[in-house]
N, C-alpha and C positions, 0 to 999 in steps of 0.2 A: 463531547464524544459519547456516541451511543454504542453500547455492547450489544451484539446479537448472540444469544446463548446458543452454542452447538451441542446438542445432546443426543445426536442420532435420531431425532424425531422432528426435526425442524424442516420446513419447506424453504430451505435457505436460498436457494437460486432466486426464486421470485422475490424474496425479501430483499436480497441483495441488489437485484435489477431495479426494484422500486427506489431503494434508498440511493443508489447511484444516480438514478434518473433526477431525483430531488436535490442532488449535491450535498447529501448528508455526510457529516464527518463520523464515520462509523468503522467497527471492526467486528468480525466474527470469530468467536473463540470458545473453547472449553476449558480454558485455564482459569481456575478459581480466582487466583490473584489478580490477573489481568481484568477479569470480569468486575471484580469488586472496586477496581479503581476508576471505572467508567463514571460518566455524569448521568447517564440514563441507560436503561436496560430494556431490549425488546426480547421478549420470550415467546417465540412462535412454536407451532408443534403441529404435526400430522401424525395419526397413528393410534395406538391403543394405550389407555392410561397405565395399566400395570407395567407394561414394558417400558414406558417412559420414566415412571417413578423408579423402577429397578435401576436404570442407568443413572438417574439423578442421585440416588442413594450410593450407588458404587463409586461415582466419581467426586461426591461430595459437593455437588453443584445444588443439591437440595438446600444445604446450609447457606451456600452463597446467595442464593435467590432469596431465602428468608431474611437473611441479614441485609441484603440490599433494600428489601421492602421496608424493613425496620428503620433503615438509615434516613428515610424521608425523600430519597432520590427517585425521580420518576420511573415507574416500572410498568410495562404494558405486555399483556399476554395476548396471543392470538390463537383462536381455534383450540387445539388441545391444550396449548399453553394457558389459555383462559380457564378452562375446566380444572386442570390440576392445580390452579391458585387455591381452589376451594378445599374443604376438609374431606370429603368422601365422594367417591363416584360409584355408581352402580355398574360401571364397566369392570367386570372381574373382581367386584367387591374391593375396590381399591382405596386405601388411605392415601391421601393426597398431601399437598404442602400445608393446608390449613392456614394459608395467609389471609384468605377472605372467609367470612362464616357463610355456611351453606353446603349444598351437596349437588351432585351431578345425577340427573335422571335420564332414562332412556325414553325416547319417543316410543308410545304405545303403538303395536302393530294393529290394534283394533280400530285406529283412526281410518283405515282403509286408504292411507296414502303410503307412497314408496319410501322406505327407509333404506339408506340414509336420505335426509333432506338435502338435495343437491341442486345448486343452481342459484339464479338471481331472485332475490326477494326483498321487499320494501322494508324501510326501516323508520319507526317512529321513535325520536329521541328527545331528551331533554336539552337544556341549553348549556351542557357541560362543555368546557374549553375544547375537549376532543372533537366536539361537532361545530366549532366555530365556522360561521359562514357556510354550512351546509343545509340546504333546504330539507324540510320534512318530506318523508315518502320517496326519497331516492333509494336505488337499488343497489344492493351489495351481494357479493358472492359467498354462498355457504356451502359447506360439504360436511355434514355431521349427522350422527345417530343419537347423540346425547345432547342435553342442554343444561345449563346451570340454574339451579333454583336457590337464590340468594336468600339467607335467613333474614336479612333487613331489606325491606323494600325500598328503602332510601338510597340503596346502593345501586339499584337498577337505573341506568341512564339511556337504555335503548331496548326497544322490544320488536318483535316480528311475529308473523302469524304462519303456522303450518299445522292445521288441524286444532292447535291451541294457540293462545297468545303465549309465546316464550321469551325469555330474556335473551337478548341479543348483544348487550353491551353492559359493563358494570364499572363502577369506580367507587373507591373509598380512599379519601386523601390522595397520596401520591401513587396509589395502585389502581390501575385502570385495565379493562381488557375487551376484546370484541370476539364473538363467536364466529362472525364472518371473517373473510380473509381481505383486509384492506389492500394488500399488495397485489390481489387479483381482482380488484373492483373498479378498475379504470379511474376516470377523473376524480370521483368523489372519495374512493379509497385513497387514493394518492394525497387528497386533501386531509384525510384523517392523519395519515403518517406525518405530513407537514405540520398539522397541528401539534402532533406529539413531539416533533422536532423543536417547536417553538415554546412548548409547555414550560410554564415557570411556577405553577401551582398557586 
């Protein structure tokens, strides 16, 4: 059973639609006890880091997510959810969950590119189980003004280019995350979600 965290910052409808299409056994909840009892956790997010962290702290979901990560059960962050798994975000100078070592940086306006980075972009990835049977250089859907900077390069499992080569996916043990939205990324995005459903570590 997959728990999808509801903390007023998730793009829950598209996640729900994708998981239903895949026949996943899942539920959406903000109940800490119910979330803690799941086998896997999806942590999506759209919005602003400080506002999201304020809700997580107010509801106690910050503790639930940390404890879930520490339990060894599979946890996957998406977009804002991936960013706030890290220690600190430049967005509103926000202290985040600190589950993964690193920080979140803002794309520079000096690149001469439109910020946020929005739309389809190609992904180069490692052979992590999340990308099983997914060819290189397939396109995925991004909407973000910030990107993660992992402290440990070995945690980076996917990169993309937008003025700079930036981290698009990370994994450390049972915790993994994508900056792009697999639930909005067509066939290959659905395959990533299916790989997460099948993930055994």
